C-alpha positions, -999 to +999 in steps of 0.1 A: -264+853+220-226+850+217-209+831+245-173+831+249-158+795+251-132+786+278-103+762+272-101+742+304-084+713+323-107+695+347-087+678+376-104+647+390-100+639+426-081+608+437-112+590+448-130+594+414-101+587+392-111+550+387-145+562+375-131+589+351-150+576+321-183+582+341-172+615+353-163+625+316-198+615+306-212+639+333-188+667+319-201+662+284-238+663+297-230+698+311-218+709+278-181+703+277-165+695+245-140+668+256-107+669+238-087+645+259-090+621+288-056+617+305-064+588+328-029+586+344-030+621+353-065+623+363-074+652+339-099+660+313-092+687+287-115+705+264-137+736+260-170+749+274-191+780+271-180+804+299-215+805+315-214+767+321-182+767+341-199+768+374-220+737+366-187+717+361-174+728+395-204+713+412-199+678+397-190+652+425-154+641+417-142+674+402-113+685+422-108+718+402-115+735+369-085+754+355-086+778+327-058+775+300-033+803+302-022+818+268+009+838+264+018+860+234+054+870+226+059+900+205+069+895+169+107+888+164+112+922+148+099+942+178+122+958+201+128+940+234+109+955+263 
């Protein structure tokens, strides 16, 4: 089974920011590969299999799960559109 991986940012609600380390532990337990914990911003970044996203959204203290947006510019030698 080949599951796609999503690059995500988890936003922690204000009430749970003091316990962000415990919340990060729960995120890992649900399958998230944590890359950064940004305590001052109340966010955790990383990757997770697409099919595990709903589990993260149900964790108490998670305000939102946002997918990373990627943009691709055409090569420099392409005509401007």
